[in-house]
Each structure stands twice: as structure tokens, then as C-alpha cells.
C-alpha positions in Angstrom: 0.0 0.0 0.0 1.4 3.4 -1.0 1.7 6.0 1.9 -1.1 8.2 0.6 -3.5 5.3 0.5 -2.4 4.4 4.0 -3.3 7.9 5.1 -6.7 7.7 3.4 -7.5 4.5 5.1 -6.7 6.0 8.5 -8.3 9.4 8.2 -11.1 9.4 5.6 -14.4 10.4 7.2 -12.7 11.1 10.6 -13.1 14.3 12.5 -9.7 16.1 12.6 -9.0 19.2 14.7 -6.1 21.3 13.5 -4.7 23.3 16.4 -2.7 26.3 15.1 -3.1 27.5 11.6 -0.2 29.9 11.7 1.5 32.0 9.0 4.4 29.9 7.9 2.6 27.4 5.7 2.7 24.3 7.8 -0.8 24.6 9.3 -2.2 25.5 5.8 -0.6 22.4 4.3 -1.8 20.1 7.1 -5.3 21.4 6.7 -5.3 20.8 2.9 -3.9 17.4 3.4 -6.7 16.2 5.7 -9.3 17.8 3.6 -8.0 16.1 0.5 -8.1 12.8 2.4 -11.8 13.2 3.0 -11.7 14.1 6.7 -14.0 16.5 8.4 -11.7 19.4 9.4 -11.9 22.1 12.0 -9.1 24.7 12.5 -8.5 26.7 15.7 -6.0 29.5 16.3 -5.7 32.2 19.0 -5.0 34.9 16.4 -7.9 36.7 14.7 -8.8 36.3 11.0 -7.2 39.6 10.1 -3.8 38.5 11.5 -4.2 35.1 9.6 -5.6 36.6 6.4 -3.0 35.1 4.0 -3.4 31.6 5.6 -7.2 31.7 5.5 -7.2 32.9 1.9 -4.9 30.0 0.9 -7.7 27.6 2.1 -10.5 29.3 0.2 -12.9 26.8 -1.2 -12.2 24.0 1.3 -15.0 22.9 3.6 -13.5 23.9 6.9 -14.9 25.3 10.2 -12.7 28.0 11.6 -12.5 29.0 15.3 -10.5 32.1 16.1 -9.6 33.6 19.5 -11.3 31.8 22.3 -11.4 28.1 21.4 -14.4 26.0 22.5 -13.7 22.8 24.3 -16.5 21.0 22.4 -14.1 20.7 19.4 -12.0 18.3 21.5 -15.0 16.1 22.2 -15.9 16.2 18.5 -12.4 15.3 17.2 -11.2 11.7 16.5 -7.7 13.2 15.9 -6.1 16.4 17.1 -3.2 17.7 15.0 -1.0 19.9 17.2 1.1 22.7 15.5 4.6 22.8 17.1 4.0 26.4 18.2 1.1 25.2 20.5 2.5 24.3 23.9 1.6 21.0 25.6 0.0 23.0 28.4 -2.6 24.5 26.1 -6.0 24.0 27.8 -7.4 22.2 24.7 -4.5 19.7 24.7 -4.9 19.2 28.5 -8.6 18.5 27.9 -7.6 16.1 25.1 -5.2 14.2 27.2 -7.8 13.9 29.9 -10.2 12.4 27.4 -7.6 10.0 25.9 -7.8 11.7 22.5 -5.2 10.9 19.9 -2.8 13.9 19.5 -0.5 13.8 16.5 2.1 16.1 15.0 3.0 16.6 11.4 6.6 15.6 11.3 6.4 12.4 13.2 3.2 11.5 11.4 5.1 11.9 8.1 7.7 9.5 9.2 5.1 7.0 10.4 3.0 7.1 7.2 5.7 7.6 4.6 8.2 5.0 5.9 10.9 6.9 4.1 14.4 6.8 5.6 14.8 10.1 7.5 17.9 12.2 8.3 16.8 14.4 11.2 18.7 17.4 12.4 18.3 19.2 15.7 20.3 21.5 18.0 20.0 24.9 19.6 22.0 26.6 16.8 23.0 25.7 13.3 20.3 23.2 12.6 18.8 25.0 9.6 22.2 25.5 7.9 23.3 22.0 8.7 20.0 20.7 7.3 20.5 22.7 4.1 24.1 21.5 3.8 23.0 17.8 4.1 20.1 18.5 1.7 22.6 19.9 -0.8 24.8 16.8 -0.4 21.9 14.4 -0.9 20.5 16.3 -3.9 23.9 16.3 -5.6 25.1 12.8 -4.7 22.2 10.5 -3.9 20.6 8.2 -6.5 17.3 8.6 -4.5 14.7 11.4 -4.7 15.3 13.8 -1.8 12.6 15.4 0.2 13.1 18.5 2.5 10.8 18.9 5.5 10.5 19.6 9.2 11.0 23.0 10.6 11.2 24.7 7.2 9.0 27.7 6.5 6.4 27.1 3.7 6.6 23.2 3.8 4.0 20.8 5.2 5.6 17.4 5.7 2.2 15.7 5.3 1.7 17.1 1.8 5.0 15.5 0.8 3.4 12.1 1.3 1.4 12.7 -2.0 4.6 12.4 -4.0 5.7 9.0 -2.6 4.9 5.7 -4.3 7.9 3.6 -3.3 9.5 4.7 0.0 12.7 3.0 -0.9 13.2 5.4 -3.8 13.2 8.4 -1.4 15.3 10.0 1.3 14.0 12.8 3.6 16.1 15.5 5.2 14.3 17.1 8.1 15.1 20.0 10.5 13.4 19.2 13.8 12.8 21.6 16.7 12.5 20.5 20.3 8.7 20.8 20.0 8.5 18.7 16.9 10.5 16.1 18.7 7.8 15.9 21.4 5.7 14.3 18.6 8.5 11.8 17.9 8.6 10.9 21.6 4.8 10.3 21.7 5.0 8.1 18.5 8.2 6.3 19.9 10.1 7.2 16.7 13.6 8.5 16.0 15.1 9.2 12.5 17.4 6.7 10.8 20.3 9.3 11.0 20.0 11.8 13.8 22.3 14.9 14.1 22.6 17.1 17.2 24.5 20.2 16.3 24.9 21.5 19.8 23.0 22.2 23.1 22.7 25.7 24.6 20.1 27.3 26.9 17.0 28.4 24.9 13.2 28.6 25.2 13.1 29.0 28.9 9.9 31.0 28.5 8.3 27.7 27.4 10.1 25.1 29.4 10.1 24.6 33.2 13.8 23.9 33.2 16.9 23.7 30.9 16.9 19.9 31.4 13.3 19.6 30.1 14.4 21.5 27.0 17.4 19.2 26.5 15.2 16.1 27.1 13.1 17.0 24.1 16.2 17.4 22.0 17.3 14.0 23.2 14.2 12.4 21.7 15.9 12.5 18.3 18.1 9.5 19.4 16.0 7.8 22.1 14.2 5.3 19.9 17.0 4.5 17.4 18.1 0.9 16.8 21.5 -0.6 16.2 20.9 -0.1 12.5 20.6 3.7 13.0 23.2 6.5 13.4 23.7 9.3 15.9 25.9 12.1 14.6 27.0 14.2 17.7 29.1 17.2 18.5 32.3 16.0 20.0 32.9 19.1 22.1 29.7 18.8 24.3 30.0 16.6 27.4 26.2 16.2 27.7 26.2 14.4 24.3 29.0 12.0 25.4 26.8 11.0 28.4 23.8 10.5 26.1 25.9 8.3 23.7 26.4 5.8 26.5 22.7 5.1 26.7 21.6 4.7 23.1 21.4 1.7 20.8 22.5 3.4 17.6 26.0 3.7 16.1 27.7 6.9 17.2 29.6 9.2 14.9 31.4 12.3 16.3 32.0 15.5 14.4 34.4 18.5 15.0 35.5 21.4 12.9 39.1 20.4 13.7 38.6 17.3 11.6 37.6 19.1 8.5 39.9 18.4 5.5 42.1 21.3 4.5 40.4 21.2 1.1 37.1 22.6 2.7 37.0 26.3 1.8 33.5 27.4 2.9 31.8 30.4 1.4 29.8 31.0 4.5 31.7 32.7 7.4 32.4 31.7 11.0 33.7 28.9 13.1 30.1 27.8 13.7 29.7 27.0 10.0 32.8 24.9 10.1 31.0 22.9 12.8 27.9 22.6 10.6 30.0 21.5 7.6 31.7 18.9 9.8 28.3 17.4 10.8 27.1 17.4 7.2 30.3 15.7 6.0 29.9 12.9 8.6 26.4 12.3 7.4 27.7 12.2 3.8 30.2 9.5 4.8 27.4 7.4 6.4 25.4 7.7 3.2 28.4 6.4 1.3 29.4 9.6 -0.6 33.1 10.1 -1.2 34.9 12.8 0.8 36.1 14.5 -2.4 32.5 14.8 -3.7 31.2 16.0 -0.3 33.9 18.7 -0.1 33.0 19.9 -3.6 29.4 20.4 -2.7 30.1 22.1 0.7 32.6 24.5 -1.0 29.8 25.6 -3.3 27.2 26.1 -0.5 26.2 29.7 -0.4 24.3 29.8 2.9 20.7 30.1 4.0 18.4 33.2 3.9 18.1 35.1 7.2 21.3 33.6 8.7 24.2 36.0 8.5 23.0 36.8 4.9 24.5 39.8 3.2 21.6 41.7 1.9 23.2 44.8 0.3 26.1 47.1 0.2 25.0 50.8 0.0 27.3 53.8 0.3 30.1 51.5 1.2 28.1 50.0 4.2 27.4 46.3 4.3 23.9 45.2 5.6 23.7 41.6 7.1 20.4 39.9 8.0 20.7 37.4 10.9 17.0 37.6 12.0 17.0 34.0 13.1 19.3 35.0 15.9 16.7 34.6 18.7 19.0 33.8 21.6 22.0 35.5 23.3 24.2 32.6 22.1 23.2 33.2 18.5 23.9 36.9 18.9 27.4 36.2 20.3 28.1 33.9 17.3 27.1 36.6 14.9 29.3 39.1 16.5 32.2 36.7 16.4 31.6 36.3 12.7 32.1 40.0 11.9 35.7 40.9 11.2 35.1 44.5 12.5 32.8 45.8 15.2 29.3 46.2 13.6 26.4 48.5 14.2 24.1 46.0 15.9 20.3 46.1 15.7 19.3 44.3 18.8 16.3 43.4 21.0 12.9 41.8 21.2 10.9 39.4 23.4 12.5 37.7 26.4 13.1 34.0 26.6 14.3 34.1 30.3 17.9 33.2 29.2 21.2 34.5 30.8 22.3 37.8 29.3 25.6 38.7 31.1 28.0 37.0 28.6 26.1 38.4 25.6 26.1 41.9 27.1 29.9 41.6 27.6 30.3 40.6 23.9 28.2 43.5 22.8 30.2 46.0 24.9 33.5 44.6 23.5 32.5 43.8 19.9 30.1 46.4 18.6 30.7 49.9 17.3 27.1 51.1 18.1 23.8 49.5 19.2 20.3 50.3 17.9 17.6 48.8 20.2 14.2 47.3 19.1 11.5 47.3 21.8 10.6 44.2 23.9 10.9 42.6 27.3 14.3 41.2 26.5 15.5 44.6 25.5 14.4 46.0 28.8 16.5 43.3 30.6 19.7 43.8 28.5 19.7 47.6 28.1 21.1 48.3 31.7 24.0 45.9 30.9 25.1 47.7 27.8 27.6 50.6 28.0 25.3 53.6 27.5 27.5 55.4 25.0 27.2 52.5 22.6 23.4 52.9 22.4 22.6 55.3 19.5 18.8 55.0 19.6 15.7 53.1 20.6 13.5 52.4 17.5 9.8 51.7 17.5 9.9 50.1 14.1 12.3 48.4 11.8 12.2 51.4 9.4 13.4 53.6 12.2 16.0 51.1 13.3 17.6 50.8 9.9 17.4 54.6 9.5 19.3 55.1 12.8 21.9 52.6 11.8 22.5 54.3 8.5 22.8 57.7 10.1 25.5 56.3 12.4 27.4 54.3 9.8 30.6 55.3 8.0 32.2 53.9 4.8 33.5 50.4 5.5 31.0 49.7 8.4 28.7 46.7 8.7 25.1 47.0 9.9 24.1 43.7 11.5 20.5 42.7 12.3 21.1 40.0 14.9 18.5 40.6 17.6 19.4 37.9 20.1 15.7 37.7 21.2 12.4 36.4 19.9 10.4 38.6 17.5 6.9 38.5 19.1 5.3 41.9 19.8 6.6 44.1 17.0 6.6 41.4 14.3 4.6 38.3 13.3 7.7 36.1 13.5 11.4 36.2 12.9 10.9 35.9 9.1 8.6 38.9 9.1 11.3 40.7 11.1 13.9 39.7 8.5 11.7 40.6 5.5 11.0 44.1 7.0 14.8 44.6 7.4 15.4 43.6 3.8 12.7 46.0 2.6 14.0 48.9 4.6 17.5 48.3 3.5 16.5 48.2 -0.2 14.6 51.5 0.3 17.7 53.3 1.5 19.0 55.8 -1.1 
């Protein structure tokens, strides 16, 4: 039975509640998928229809019941299956009600693995997981004889809709970026990818987790259910991963930037990208690709949008978009990647993470700082040398304008906020898009 037929057999005629429509495409794709299977579909989201206008319009013509804002609990009783968007926390009242009623709660990425039966390379970590995912995807696309699917925590992609393409799972390979929340779905389904990569572990998301160990435990799910036929590709420099490696059944492969061949000449800057390339190269070896071929692909890798991406050079000033820097650690990495102290656009919503080390890096490694509003900004501002702060903007347009006013020939303006985007922006991609637009509008 092909995967799509398997999905029809399971969901046709069933009541499916989609929790979290969102704006990045995953919720829209999930909704289309279950509608196309012949399920009865309801969609809930705490945002209002105006905020979700693009997603609602994308589903025009589908027989869907929408519930915005306050979400009625009777939808939980109605549902045979509840599809949880990764952005919806486990503590959401509807999910608590569903658990109490023994309802089946599923998540898109783990359900894709279960239904498709395609071998999966899964990548997680606090930093570097998107770039590492795209490096591995580039390797597989160039060197694999199989058709390669890209999924997981990638904007604009619904893993479930990829199932429609698959007839013979043995002819496919899937490369998936997996967040800690997506890995909660893997834990519930008792699944782990065939090849699992953990790029690194640093404090993050402490606004959503009760402790750092709870966050790490979700990351650990990527290797928990592997067998001795599977592979765990782990960062050699992190002691926590060495401890985890003693308690898993899979074959362990360690990566380190120090082991990269001298022939690796990356076009993306920074020591962190050497680490990402080392992880990708180790996966390439597991897949049977030659080192020479892997190095050739990695040397031609041009990076990922929104991650230390050079947007423009105007009036001899370079503008770099690193909007996916949503933690202090990410902000520090970005500063380390700049050869000269940049004008830093900083700030946003707090994640309850330590700020002292980041503030020290800002004080040492920046020329000037422009602040965006947010609860995280309020916490870090007193830790920054006051003479470095050249303005507090209320919009991205004002922030870019202040940066330009303070820039001289040869300077770099770096958007690397170090905090979440909520409040002023819809998400970090909206923040990055606004930065790009404002830079392009500069004279």
C-alpha cells in the first residue's frame, strides 16, 4: 500500500481538529492534506482572522470550520484526531482536555515518518540546525541516487503534503530539520530518525520550558528510539552528548570542525559554519558519498536566507540579515563572525535566558547599538555601555534609518536581535523581511 492510501485508510471520514493555523505554511498544508483525504476538518487559532488573512485565503474553497480567538472545548470532544502545531504548547487548555479524554494527539513531522516509511535524516540542536539541514540536503541532492525530500521546521513546507509524492518509500530520502517541540511528537510516537544529528546544546526557550533539562530532554528524543541499525551524529565538544551516547542503541559518529579536511573552503563565514559542515560531512560518509564529492558540494554552498545573509552594500556600508538569531548565544556567534565591530540592531521578546555573557560581547565587539522594543531589550539595556546605544527604535524602518545615520564607509550594519520577534513582528521571518525591505529602500 502506498503511503497516501495508508493515510486515506486511517483518516477518511474522521473528525480532525487542527490546532494552530499559523502564517508559515505548515498549518495550511496540514489542513489541505486532511481535507484532501476526505476528513471533516476544524481549525483553531488564537490569532484573529485579520492576522491570519493570508493563511485563511490559501484555504478558500475548502469545507473547513474555523474557530479564532477563544477556542471552544467541544471541538476536543468532536475530534477523532487532534493535530498539534509545534507552536502550540503541551500546556494549552485544549491539549490538556484532550489528554484527559484520551484523545489521539498527533504532530505533522512524526506522522510523516510513520505514514511515509521513508528513511529520514533528522537534524536538531540549539544553533546551526537549519544551515546543517541545508548542507545535508545539498549533499543528498547532488550525490544521492534517490529522490530527496526536504521537510520539518522549514517555512512554507508541510511534511504531510510531501506524502502525496511518494509511491515507493525505498526510492526516497527525507532530510528534516526538527525543533524541540516537533521532537515531542516523535517521543509520543516512539520514533527517531534513521540518521540523527545534534549540532549543539545551549540554553533556549526558557519561556516555554520549566527547566533547561526539560528542553534538553526534548532534543534527546531524536536519538532515544534509534536501533543498532541507525546512526547518531553528535558534536564531539559537548559533554552532555557524550553522556547520552552511552545510553543509546545506535551507532555513534562524532564531528568536529578540527577534523575538516584542509580542502574545505567554505563560502559561509564563521567557526560555527565549520562545525555545521563537519556534521554534514559525517552524514555524507554514512550515506556512502566520497569525501572529495562532499567537499566539492560544501565548498559551493552559499548559505541560508536570514542567517548571516549579506543583503546589500549601500554607500560602502554592508547590511547583514541574521534575524533567526533569537537567543543570546546566537547573537554572540554573529558578533564573532564579523571581522570588524558592527552597528548592531538588537532586541525583542525575552526567553528568560542568561544575558551577562552576551552583554559583555556587545560591549566589546560592537561599534554602536540600535535597540528594538521588547521585554528582552528591557533586561539587557542596563547591561550595555550607555555610550554605545545610539537609539531606541519603535519600528524596523526607524532602526535601519538610525543605523544608516551612524554608519561610515566600511562599516557593517548587523541585524542579529538575540531575542524572539513577538510583539513588533509576526515572527522572525517577518522581522527579516522588514529589514530587507527597509535596506532596499535606502538611497
